[in-house]
N, C-alpha and C positions, 0 to 999 in steps of 0.2 A: 871327292874333294870336301875336307870341312875347315869349321870356320876359321883354324888356324892357319889354314896353309893356302887357302883360297886365295885370290889377288886381290886386290883394293874394286878392281870393277864387278868380279864374281860377287864380292860379299855387299856390294850396292844392291845388286841385282836380286841377290837373295832376299834382304831387307823388304826390296820395294814388293816383293812377291806371297812374304811372310802381312805386309802390313794390308795389301790387299785381299788377301783373304780371308783377314781378322775384322777387315769393313764391313766385307759381307759375312760373316758371321753373325758381326752385333746388325745386323740389318741398316745400315749407317749410307746415307750417301757422302759423297766428298765434303759438299757445301755442309753437310748436316757434321762432319767430323772436324771441319774447319773451325765452326763456331764453337764446337766442345771445347777445344784446347786454343784458341787465339789467334789464330792463323789466317790467310786466304784459302781461298780454294784453290789458286793457282799452286802456293805449296803442297798440298798433298796430291797433286795431278804431276808435280816434278818431283815429287818424294817415289810414287806408286811405277813413274816412268823410267825411275833408275835413273836421273840425269842429277839428282843430286838426293842428300842425307838430313834430317832433322838436327838440329843443335840440342844438345842437352834438357834443355828445359822442356822444349819440345817434346824430347824422348820419354821423360820423365812423364808430362802430360797424356800423351798416348797408352803407355803402360799403364796407368792409372784408368782410363778411359776400355780397354779391353780387360784391363782386371788380369794383368799378365805382368812377372817382372822386366827390368829393360833387359835384362842378360837375353831373357826369352825373345824378347821382341828383337833383338839383336843377333841372335842366334848361337850365344854361346851359353854350354852346357857344362856348368861348374859343380861336379860330386858333390866338392866341399863346402858349398853356399848352404846348408842346410833345405829342406825340406819346402818351405816358400820359395826358394827361387830357383834353385834346378828342375832340368826339363826330366819328365819320365816317359819309359817306353809303351807304355797302356794308359789311356785316359781316360774319363767318363765325366762329362758336361751337362751340367743342368742348370739352365738359366730362366730368371722369374723376374718378372716386372714388377715394382714396387710402386705404390700411389700416396703412399704420405708416411707421417709417423710412424714407427712402429715399435713394439717392444719383441724384440725377436730371440725367441726362444729354441734353442739349438742341442740336437741331439744326436755325437757322433758314433756310440756303440763304441766298439771294441777293431779300435786298429794301431798301425806305429806310433802316427803322430797325427796331431789335431792343429789346424792353424786357421786363427780367425784373422783376417784383416781388412784395415776400412779401405776404403778410396772415393774417389770421386767417380761415383758415377749414378743409376739409377736403377739399376738391376740387382735380385742376389745371384751370386752362381756360387756355385755348389761344385768343385773338381777333386773326384775321386781319383787317384793314382798311382801308379805301383810298376817297378822294373819286373817282376818276377810272374803278377799275376795277370791273366791275359781277360777277354772278355768281360769287363769288370760292368758294364749297364747291365748287366745280366746275373750277376752275383749281388751286387748292392744297389737297392732301389732308395730313392729321393724324394720324399716324398714333405710338401709344403702345405701348410693348413692357413690360409689367408682369412685372419677375422679383424672385425675395428680394433684400430689401435696394437694388431696381434700379429705377429708371424711365425708358426711353428714348423720346425724343419726339422724333418728325421733321418737321418742313415741308416738304412737296414739291411744289414748282412744276409743274404740268402740260405738256402742249406745244402746250395752245392761247395759251400769253400768251409773249410773251420776257422774257427774264432784264433788257433793259433796261428795260422797262415795269414788271416788279416792283419794279426798283431805284429807279425815278421816285418811286413814289406807291405801295406796300406794305408798310405796317409789323405787325408780329409782337409781341402783346403778351400774355406767358407769367405769371399769376398762380399761386406756388407756394404750397401751403398751408405757413403758417412753422412749425407742428406736427411736421409728418413732413420737412422739409429736415435733409438730414444734410450734405451737399455738393452742390455742385451743379458742373456742367463746361457749358461753352455755345459751341456754334461758330457764327459768319454772319461774309456779305460785306455791308457794310451802310455808309450814309452814316453812320448814328448808330448806339450802342448805349450802352443807360442801363439800374442797375440800380438799383433803389428799395426801402428798408425793407426790406432783405435781413439775415438773421442768421442763420448757417450755422458747421461747420467751416471749410471751405473751399471759394473761389470761382475756377476756373480760368477764363478766357476766351480763348479762339481764336478771337481777329478781323480781320477784315481791314477796319479802320473810321479814319478820318481825326479822330472825333470819340467818345470815352468821357466819359460823366458818371456818378458814382458815390456816391450822397446815403444817411446813413442806413444804410449798408452796416457788419455787424459780421462781420468774417470775415478770414480769410489771403487773400487777393487775387493771384492770379499770371495777367497779362496777356502774351498771348502773341503778336505783332503786326510785322511787316518794314515797314511804313509808317511814316511822318512822323505823330504822332496829336497830340492836344491832350485831354490827357487834364484832370478836372475834378471833383475830390474834395472836395464841397462840404461831405461829413457821414462821417467814416469812424473806424470804431473798430478797428486791425489791421495787420498788415503787410499792404504790397502791392510785390509783385516786377513787375518789366517787363521781359520779353524781349524784345532786340532787337535786329539786325544790320546794320551801315550804315543807321540813320535817326537821325534827329533828334526829337526829342518833347519838348513843355512840357507838364509838369506842375502844377497849383493846388489848393495843397491848404491844410488851414486852419493854424490857429496853432499852435504850439508843437508840432513836428513835427520828429525827426531824419531826413535825407537822407542818402543814401552810393550813388556810383555814377559812373561814368566824364561828368566834366563835366556832371554833372546841374546842369541848369537850372528851379528852383524858383523860386515868386510865392508867399510866405508873409504870408497876411494882405492887409494895403491896400497892395501890391504892392511890397512889400521883396524884392528878389532878393539869389540866393547862387550861385555855382557853385563846387562842391567835385570831387576828383579823388581815386577810388576807389582805395588801391593794392591790391587784393585782383581785378577782377572788369576787365573790357575789353567785355563783351558783355552786361550786364545791369545794371538800375537797381533798385535796392531801395531803401524807403524804410519807417519805422514810424510811427505816428501814438502819441502818447502821451497 
């Protein structure tokens, strides 16, 4: 029985089981979880017993605590939702407690997609996922080097899997605890890169990817890539610098933005195009969202 054909009672019981499992994996008591999301312990007991389900606001809070999507919490598998939302057949997860403000230096290596997501929690959470590559914990090692004011995170591919296979169907999803992020630096070779729900002082992306999306990002973003790129800024508050040589990229931005650069082609709002020349730079594009 899948989620779409299950009865309401069955769906409620399936949710209660997922909630209990996620709470146990996070080593939280019912009282601790209740304090995290601002409800009573009795509410958690009710949800875990299958006597009821939380409202949307509480579902979103639960998803943030457990670093999963609301769809995953509800058991909805949306194959078209993108790498940060859909569920996967194989997974290897690494959790690390963060104890203060840090610069996060992340190296994802060569993968199909790299996703960085800010969330309301206290752990760094790294998920290596795939629909075709099993034994991910053996093929990919996640190392965390904790230094004062700095956290180095590296996802390393082992000799048992080729770079071609990794780039075909391996995604790295990194959930960073929003309260402890000062700045973020990320390197990756990927077909897609996504940053969602992140607020920090600075975000530097050294990515070799043809597709980059920034959604609900509040930061000064610097993108370093010498490939032709499609950059989709669905929702962003801050300055974005795109540093390239001998490349042609298209940037889609929200309405009411100022753009500057060498022959910068932008798509503003619903397809209004404008080309501008910058008198000051021949190798970089910079624009600021207002």
